Structure formats: structure tokens, C-alpha cells
C-alpha positions, 0 to 999 in steps of 0.5 A, spaced: 570 944 595 566 937 599 562 942 601 558 939 607 563 932 607 562 927 612 568 925 616 566 918 615 567 919 607 575 918 609 574 914 616 577 907 615 571 901 615 574 899 622 576 906 625 569 908 622 565 902 626 569 904 633 568 912 633 560 912 631 559 906 637 563 911 641 560 917 639 553 913 640 556 913 648 552 919 651 558 923 656 564 919 654 567 923 650 565 929 654 569 925 661 574 925 656 575 932 654 573 935 661 578 931 664 583 933 659 582 940 658 583 941 667 590 939 666 593 936 660 590 940 654 592 947 657 599 944 659 600 943 652 597 949 649 602 953 654 608 948 652 607 950 645 605 957 646 612 958 650 617 953 646 614 953 638 612 957 632 605 959 632 603 960 624 599 965 622 598 970 616 606 973 618 609 966 620 610 961 616 605 964 611 605 958 606 603 953 612 598 957 614 595 959 606 595 951 605 592 950 612 586 955 611 586 951 604 585 944 606 580 947 611 576 950 605 576 944 601 574 939 607 568 944 609 571 944 616 567 949 620 573 952 623 580 953 622 585 950 628 591 953 630 598 950 628 605 950 630 611 949 628 617 945 633 624 944 631 625 937 631 629 933 627 624 927 626 620 926 620 612 927 623 606 931 625 601 930 630 594 933 632 593 935 639 588 937 644 580 935 644 576 942 645 581 946 641 585 941 636 592 943 634 596 941 629 603 941 630 609 940 625 616 938 625 620 943 622 624 936 618 618 936 615 618 944 613 624 943 610 624 936 606 617 937 603 615 941 597 608 945 598 603 940 595 606 935 600 605 939 606 598 940 604 597 932 605 600 932 610 596 939 613 590 935 610 592 929 614 592 932 620 586 936 619 583 929 618 584 927 625 581 933 628 575 933 624 574 926 626 576 927 633 581 922 633 584 925 639 579 923 643 580 917 643 588 917 641 588 920 649 585 914 652 590 910 649 596 915 651 593 914 658 593 906 657 599 906 655 602 910 661 599 905 666 601 899 662 607 898 668 601 898 673 596 895 670 599 889 667 602 887 674 595 886 676 593 878 674 586 878 672 585 886 670 592 885 666 589 881 662 583 885 661 588 892 660 592 888 654 586 886 650 584 893 650 590 897 649 591 892 643 584 894 640 586 901 641 593 900 638 589 896 632 584 903 632 590 908 632 593 903 626 587 904 622 586 911 623 592 913 621 589 910 615 583 914 615 587 921 616 592 918 609 585 919 605 583 926 608 590 928 606 588 926 599 581 928 598 585 935 601 590 935 596 586 931 590 593 928 587 594 921 588 602 921 586 603 927 591 600 923 597 604 917 595 610 921 594 610 923 602 610 916 604 616 915 601 619 920 603 618 918 610 620 911 608 626 913 605 628 919 609 627 925 604 632 920 598 626 921 593 631 922 588 633 915 589 627 912 589 621 909 583 615 908 585 613 902 581 619 899 585 616 902 591 609 899 590 611 893 588 616 892 595 609 894 598 606 887 594 612 883 596 610 884 604 603 883 603 605 876 599 611 874 602 613 869 607 610 863 610 606 862 617 612 864 621 613 871 618 606 872 618 605 871 625 613 875 626 609 882 622 603 881 627 608 881 632 612 887 629 605 891 629 602 889 635 605 896 639 605 900 633 600 906 633 602 907 625 602 902 620 609 902 616 609 907 611 610 903 605 603 899 607 600 906 608 602 908 601 599 901 598 593 901 602 591 908 600 592 906 593 588 901 594 582 906 596 584 909 590 582 903 585 576 902 588 574 907 586 570 911 592 576 916 592 573 918 584 566 918 586 568 923 592 571 928 587 564 928 583 559 929 590 558 922 592 560 922 599 557 922 606 554 929 608 555 931 615 547 932 615 546 925 616 552 923 621 547 923 627 543 918 623 548 913 621 548 906 623 553 902 628 550 896 625 551 898 618 559 900 619 561 894 623 558 890 617 562 895 613 569 894 617 567 885 617 568 886 610 574 891 610 577 886 614 575 879 609 577 884 603 584 885 606 585 878 608 583 876 601 588 881 598 594 878 602 598 873 600 601 871 606 600 864 610 597 867 616 592 872 612 590 866 607 589 861 613 584 867 616 581 868 610 580 860 608 577 859 615 573 865 614 569 862 608 569 855 612 565 858 617 561 862 612 559 856 608 558 851 614 552 857 617 549 857 610 548 851 611 546 851 617 541 857 616 538 853 610 538 846 614 534 849 620 530 854 616 533 860 619 534 867 615 540 870 614 
């Protein structure tokens, strides 16, 4: 049990910086919550009550137990509602702002083992505890207006910038939730199996872990500048990173030592959240992107990393030459 753990513990640096900054905007999420609760959230709750199965001790009791255990492990202040919907796609999601609900598709329940389901539930609980639904709602509203706003010449450019930024945040939020799922499961191999299941459609018996991660390394390393731009283009409209890349990113987090440190109790505490520094979070985000560019082997990643290095060297020379402190 990770008593008093802050959501900052699992939040990806780019996600954490955005969340801390957003939380400092007094009244911002209050307005979003008010607008959502008037219509959207009530409608979602009624639709789930009328068309899905609410999980409790008597209905999908195994899932209810896993949810309670995940809430205990992550020291959640309350247990969110959870529903199972009849859906053939391998997916789960977290809906609602004031009272988040976890929705698990029946395909996942059929496919995954108990420990794998624990990871999925922990992933969704991470979304709820980080408050991702607030900003995900904003992204959904913007995407729903994409056709109208894109037709406005000047406003369309600003809209596309905001949309791209929110989509990038959404992809990083998924990496955050994967870390929460791992902290809830506390078994990296189980977490990796879930991504292997998602990538293969459930053919785990035909997969090899070493080959799977070698595939992820190949995605990072292969390709010239044209293929690098193709990667950027392919991800531009995606709310989630690719499954193979998510597994690779999660393994990197484990290998960084941060995950092991958290299990030993060296994690950020919820009581310190009000004093969390926006500037520190921004620096962490910058370091995170720099590390990601350094790790990639493709042409664009190297170009960006090398360019950043040149700019950093020039800044150091400028500061030294003119006596400015960094």
C-alpha cells in the first residue's frame, strides 16, 4: 500500500507540468466541471445505468475486488463506480469529472487474466486520480468543433495549435496511467503482457517478449528523415500512443529506477501537492523530452537532439561571454 502517494508519482513529466499549471488556474476546472455536470455527465451516467452492468459485490464480483484492491494500493480517497459494457473492442476508459466512472469493455473481461485486469483497472484509476477527465473533456469539445473552427482562417490556426497540444498531452497522459497501473499491479511482466495482448488482439501464445521489445527498439531506430516525419504525422491525430511504444516507454520507466524507489516508499506525497512547483515541473518536462530525443535512433530525433545540443552550447557560450548567470 502506497500510503499518501501523490498522482505526481506516476505522471509523465510532460503530463505533470501541464496538470500543475492547469490546477493553478483558479476557477478553470470549476467552469469545466459545471458545464459538464449540467448535461454531459448526467447523460453519461444515465446511459451507463440503462445499458451497462454496474460492478459491485454481486455483479462481476472479481472486478469489484480488483477495483477495491487497486484503490487501497494507490490510497484513493474513494472508490469510483465501474461498469462493464458489451463491446467487442479491447478498450477501457474513465468518464466523468466530479464522480468519475471506469468503463471496461466486455472484450477485455473475456480476454485478460485477473492480474492483467488489475493493471487495466489501475490504469483507469490513475486517470481518475490525476483528474485527466477534466482536460480530456476539453479535448473532446475541441475535437467536436474541429470542422467549424478549422474553417475560420486566423482562428483555425490557433485552434489547430491548441488541438495538437491537447492531443500531445493526451498521449502523455496515457503513459502516466500506465505507470499508475504498474504501481497498482506491482508486476512489470503483467503490465507488458497487457500491451502485448492489445497489440496482437489477444494472441499472447504466439508472442515472444524479447522479440516484442526488439520491435519497439526497431521502431525507434529505423528510418531516414522521411520516415521520421511519417511517425509524427501518424501520431498527430492520435489520442493514444501505439501499444508497442507504450510497453517500451513503461519498461524504460522501470529501468530508470524510479518505479523501484516508489515501492520502497520514496515517492511524492499528496500533502505536498499544493506547493508543487510549476517551474520544476516544466524543467522535468524539458528533460523528459531531451531524454526521449537522445534515446531515439531515427533521423528526426537525432536532428532535434543535436540541434538542442548546439543551442545549449551557444547559450552557454553567450552566458559566459557576457557574464550572464544561467
